[in-house]
Each structure stands twice: as structure tokens, then as C-alpha cells.
N, C-alpha and C positions, 0 to 999 in steps of 0.2 A: 192646383199644380200642377197638371194636361195642357192647361192652352199655355204656361207660364214657358212649358218645358219645347211642345209647337215649335213659337215662336225664339226660345233660344236655336232650335234645330235649325229650320228658315235662316234664320242669320248666320248662324255657322257655313253651312251650304250658299249663302249669297259671298258669305266674303273670300269663302275657299275654290269657289270653285273656278278661281283664275289660273290653281298649283293642278287639279282633280287628275290633270295627262302628265302632266313631271313622271317623269321615271328616277326613281328614291333608290338606288345601288347596294349593294346588298349589305355594308361597311360604311358609316358615317365617322369619321372622322374630327372632330371641334375641341374648343379649347374655347376656359373666360378665365381670361387675365385677371378680370376685376374683381376674381373672386378669389381667383385662384384654384380652381379645382377646372383638372384635365382630364377627361376621357375618352373614352371611344365605344361608337354603340355596335352590333350585331345583330342581324335577323337572326335568330339559332330552327334551322330549317329540324333537326334531331327533337328535339323542344315543340316546335310547333306538330309535328306529326304524330306526337305522341295523342292527339286528340282531331286524329282522320281519320276516318271510321267508318267501314260496311256495316259491322252488325253489331246488332244491341248501341248501346249507348250511340248516333252517332252525331251529337251538336248541342250546346251548351251555351248557361252566361255563370255571369259568377267569379269562382274559381278562386277560393279564397283556400289557405294553407298554412294545416298547425299540423310542429309535430309532436307524437302519443307522449312520447318522454314530456313535453311542454318547455323544451328549448327551443327556443321560435325568432330568436337573431345571432344564429352562427350554423353553421351545417357541420351537422356533429357527426355524417361520414358515410360508412361504406350498411352500416345498422339500423339506420337513422328510417320508422317508418313513421309514412307522411299523408296524414289524409284532408284529402282536398274534398268541398263540396260547388257544388255545383245551382244553380235556383232552375229556371224552365228548359227542360231535358225534353231534345226527340230519342225515341225509340222505332226501333225498327231494321229493317235487312233493305241496305242500298244496291239498289249493281245500275253500272252504269251513267252515274253521279245518281241518278234518282232514287229516291226512297220508292218501296218496293209500297202496296196501298195495304191498309192496316198497321201502315205505323202511328205513333200516338207520341204525343208531349202529357209527360207530368211534371212536378213544377219543386221538386227540384231532389237530385240523386246526391251517387260519392262515388269517391272513387281511390283508390290508395298504392303508393308510389316505394318501394324497397329503393333503399340508398336516395343519391342526388345523380346517378347519372338518367340521361337519356336513352333509358333499356323500355322498348314494349315490348318484355318478356318480364318486367318489373312494375309494369302499373296493369291495375284491376277496377276494371269500373261491376256498377254497383243499383239497382232499386228496389224497393218496396215491388212486390207480389200479392194481391188480390186472392182471393178465397178459389175463383175462376183460373191463375194462372198467368192473368193479365198485367203489366206494368200500370205501379202505382205510386203515387205519391207518400216521403218517408209522412211527411209533419206538417201540418194540420189544423189550423188554430182550433182550440177546443175551450176554451177560458171564459175569462167574465169579461172581453170587451170583445171577443170572438162575434162574429155575423154569418148568416147563411154567405152562400158561393166566395168568400173569401180562401184566398191561400195564402199562403210563407214567400216571401219571395228574403233567402238567406242573406248574412250580413254580415260581420268580420264578428270577429270572440275568440277567446284561448280560451287552453288546456287546465282547468286551475288545480293547483298543486297542492295548495290550503287547499281544499274541494277533493279529495281523493283522488285527483288528478281527470275530476269530471272533464266535459266538453263542457259552456260559457256559449253562449248562440243566439247571437242577435238575426230575430226573423220579423220580418214589414209583414204589414194586415195589408195585403192588395185584394183589391174587387175593380171587376173589370166595370168601362162605360159606356165602354161599343167595343164596338166588330174590328178596326185599326191597332196597328201597334201600340200606337203612344195611348193609345183608350181605358187610361185607370187611372185610382186613385189608389194610395198611402194613409190610413186615418187610427191609424194604434202600431205602437211596433211592443214586440214578447221577449221577453230572456229566456232558451232552449235550456235547457240542461240537462245533457243524457249522461248516463253513470258509466255506457263501456261504450267509447266511440274505439273502442278498436274493431268494433261487427261489425255489422246491419244485422238485425233491423230496425235494432235504435226505439221497438214495441215500449221501454220503460222509456221513459223521457219526461219532466216535468214543466212546465207551461206557464213563467209568472208577465204579471204586465209589469211593467212601466209607465213611467215618466216625457216619454222620451223621443213622445213625438208631440211638435213644439209647433206651433201656431195663436201668431200674438201679428202685429202689427208692423214689427223693425223687421222679421221674420219670412212671413206669414206661416204657409205649411208646410213642415221640415221634417227630418226624422237621423237623430243619432247611431253613431255605430256601422258606418264604414267607412273603421278603420280602428285599430287597435295596436295600440303598442305595450307589452307585457316589458315596462322597465322596474323588474327585478333581478336578482341574483340566481336562483333560479333558474328563472327562463336563459339565464347566458348576458346580460346584459353589459357592459362593460365603467357604466356610472349609476346602480341600482341604486333608485330614491327611496324602491321599491310601489311604486305606484304602479295599476294599469289607467294608459290615460285613450279613451275614448274621440275621436272624431265626430263633426257632422258635412258636410254640406248643405245649408239653405240658402232660398232662398235665390232668388232672380237670379245674380251677384254670386251663388255659385259659393259664398262663403266658407270659409271653412271655417270649424269652431270646437272648442275642443275641454274635459272636462276628464277628471282622475277620478280616483279611487280607491284601496287597498282589494288586494284577491280576497282577502277572508271574508270581508263585510261584502262582495260589490251585487250579492240580491237586498242590501239591504237601501235604497234608496237616499232614507237620511240622509247617508253617512258618502252620499258624492257636494263636490265641488264643479267648479267652472270659471274657467278664467275670464276675468270682468273683464282685463288690458292691467290692471296692473299687481291685481290676484283673487287668488281662490273664494268662490262665495261659494254660499247653496244656494240660489236664486237662479234655477235655468235660463229666464230671462235677462238675469245678467249679462251676458256671456255676448263677445264681444267677438270678428273676426280676427286671426288673424294673417291670411292667406283674402286674395280670392281667384277665382275663372276657375276654381280645380271643380271633382268630380267627386257622384255618389257612392262611388268608392277610390282607394286612396292604399298610400301607404306610406310610414315613418318610420324607418330603418338613421341605426345606428353608425357611425362613422368614425373610422379610424383616430381623426382628429379631433376626437370629444364635440360634434359638431351632428347634424342629424335631416337627411335624405329622407325629402317627400317626393314623392313620383305621381303623378296621373295626371291624365288628362286634359287637357286644354277645355274647358265649360265644358266639359263634360263628355260631350258627346263632337270628334271633332278629330282633324287630321295628322292631329299631333300633340304627340308622348312629353313635359316635361316634368322640367321635375324645379322641388328650390331649397335652398341650403338656408340651417337653420342654427340658433343658437344654440335651442333648450328643444324639448320634444313640445312645446307650447309657442314658440319663436324665443324674440323677432326674427323673418324669415328674411331673404336675400330675395333679389329679384327673380322672376324667370328662368328659365334656360330650357328651350325647347327644346329636346338630346333628336328625338325621332319623328320622320313625316311618314305615317301608317303608307305603301303605295298597293293596299288594297279600298285607301279613300276614293272612297267613284266609283271603284269598278263596275262593269256590270252583273249582278243590274241594278247597280247604284245603291253599294256598301258602302258601311261608314262602323268606326273604328269609336269605341268607347271606355270608359271606366279602366284608364289604366291605372297598376299596381306592381308592386315587388313581394316578391318574397324569398328572405333571406335565411329561410332556414333551409333553399331549395343552390342557392349562391353558394358557388367557390370566391374562397379569399380574393379580395378585391374586385369583387363580380357582385350584379344584382338579377338574380333573372327581371324581368318584370313582363307581366301577362296585359296582354288587355283582347277587347270580346269584341265583332262584328256579328252585326245583321242588317235587314235595309227594310226600306221602309214598308214594302207589299212582305213581309217578314210571311206570312199562311203561306200566301201560296209561289213567293220564290222558292222557299225550300222545297218543297215538293217537282220542281226542277232542278234542283242543285238542292243538296245534299249539304254542302261540304261550306255555306257562303257563314253560319252558326257557331262558330267555334272558339277557344281563345289564340291569340298568336301572341309567339313568343317573340320575346329580344333579348339582349345581355346588355345592359353598362359597362360596363370598367376600365376599375380608377387609383394610382397608389393611395387616395381619400380612404377607400371602401374599405370596410372592417374583411 
């Protein structure tokens, strides 16, 4: 998996180098008449600045969002409270853009946002503290699939209102294979069930093993859980069928595959089914791709016209954010529309973006708030010189076709 990722990133950098110095305006207007999707995209300085921090939490990737009331498909207003989850996170004090000695990285943290406006007074960041008062990681592998030295990289999930409002969260087992940023392997997928997601430290949570790590000749080593769509009435879906759709980015072609299950039986994996191109089947190895060149983290959201919008980073790691319009949560999907060229790409010290996804519950009517992350090849050293290279960036997609 690591070798494939490195080969893929090398190709992306080679193909993109001709545009790496192109200046991207703050607002891009385009239309695609072939499918009738007209839109504009803006960089949101206000939302991006929420993650520009100099004390405590100062950088992370991941960023999945969950409204604590479980209504995920549309913003519910000023009284809404949203949980954000992050994976590898840096914590410390920053002076003149450099973190002071003693800064540290933990493997997962969270934040809470009150309302749907980018107000720094309404967002708070949280990380676990150990018995010595030092930053620590909330969730650590501790089940029959766990191995010494592993840590969790968090995937997507949902607030399950059919299980007392608990947070169901995908967690990938990660183990380091070397000193570099891509020297890691994913060996298993667990499901974390958190009884009270409204407040840290999350000491009381359940870890369930899953069959969502895939290993076969067709896909290679791959995992499900990088995107969820809760298509239920209580989640606010416009055409609910009662299922939770779970997405995975599989193989060298970065292919999108889809599973679905009812919320009430989510942790009973015998009730899951997988899309084989014609029907839903019980064998995970019969899944087929419904799109390709997507990212490990992505999103699928309902639109006003009854269709669905897939948001992702092209090839997982690149300077392009793209969307595809689908007839259903599992396709078929129209051709990609590249909606945004990231201005951070290849900027010193070699920044590259990855894992774009939408956050509909933080979006206003007719808009989709979209995040992507940034990092560098020599991440461990570069962040000690510039604390702000590693954090979410936010753009806003606007269209009359959006809810």
C-alpha cells in the first residue's frame, strides 16, 4: 500500500508541475452545461482562519464533522453544536510561525463548533491529558486485532439516533514502517462506539473489530469508511431509504466502492451489503467501482434536484478538488468536474493538498463548505520551521442545485 501511494504521488507531482506556480484567484466561476451544473467556488478565509492557531492545538488533518443531534444533511441553525474529529495533531506554543521546543504530536483530537458561522469565539479544541498533565491521544487500539505500536487514524462515522445518540466512528489501525511521512501501513479497521460524544475525555468507549479491511487480487490492500451518508429521515435526508451508506477508496486506481446497512444493525456486519454494479450482495469481495481517481476521505451529499454530489481530491493527493454528480448515493456518477485548483500546491516548503470532502451540516442553503488538508514530504522537519503548513483549508461551493 505504501509503495503504491508513493508511486501515485510521484506521478501527480510530475503531471502537475507545469501549473505549480500558477496564481489562483480567490473566486473561481465556472459552469458545466453538459449536465447543467452551474456553480461558483470561493476560498473562505474566515473558515480557514479557525484552524490558524498559535497555542495548544496548532495543526492536524482528518476533519470529519458530526452534529450532535444527528442531523447531518443540512445546517440546523445557530443552536447547532458540531463535533469535529482530527487525526495526527500537533500541540504546543507557536512564536513567529515556529513551534517552541516541547511541541508534540498525538494521534487524534477533537473540536466543537457552536452554530454555523466561522466565529473563533464559538470553536474550542480538545485533547486528552495524561496523569502527568501532558497531551495524549483519545483513542488507542485495544481489541483482538490491535498490535503493539499501532495507533488509530480516524475515518468517518455518524451519530446513531437508533442507538441512544452514540457516535459510531471508523478507526484504522496504523503502524509505522519507517521515518518518513508515508512510511506506514493500515492493517485493520475497527468501529469505535462512543456513548457521550458531547464532551471529552471519551474514557468510556467500545472498540469492535470489523471486516472492513479488504485484501484481494482485485483491490489489493484497502479499507472502507472514508465517507458516510446517512440516508434517514431523522438525519434530514430529502429522500430517505433508511440506510447508512459507507464508502471506501480502493486500490491503485483509487476506486470508489459502496456498502450500506440499517443504523439499528450497524455493528452486526452480517447485515451489511455491498454494491456489485447490479444489486446489493453480502460478499464484500464482489464490490465494484462506481468511480475512480477519488480520495481516501470524501463525501456524498444530497442535492436539491434529487441527485447526489460526490466531493473528493483528484487521485487522493493533488492540486485539484473535484465533484461528480450521481443519480443515487451509489451512482451512476457523471464525469468529474474539477472545481478548484489549490493555491497551496507546491508552495514552499513543498506543500501538497489531500482528502477534500464536504461538510453539509455546516453549510448554508445553496452552499457546500469543503475542507482539504495540507502537508509536505519532509513533514516532521518542515513543521518545526513553519507551524502552519499542516491544517485544514476551506472553500465554499455555491450552486442553485445544492440544498
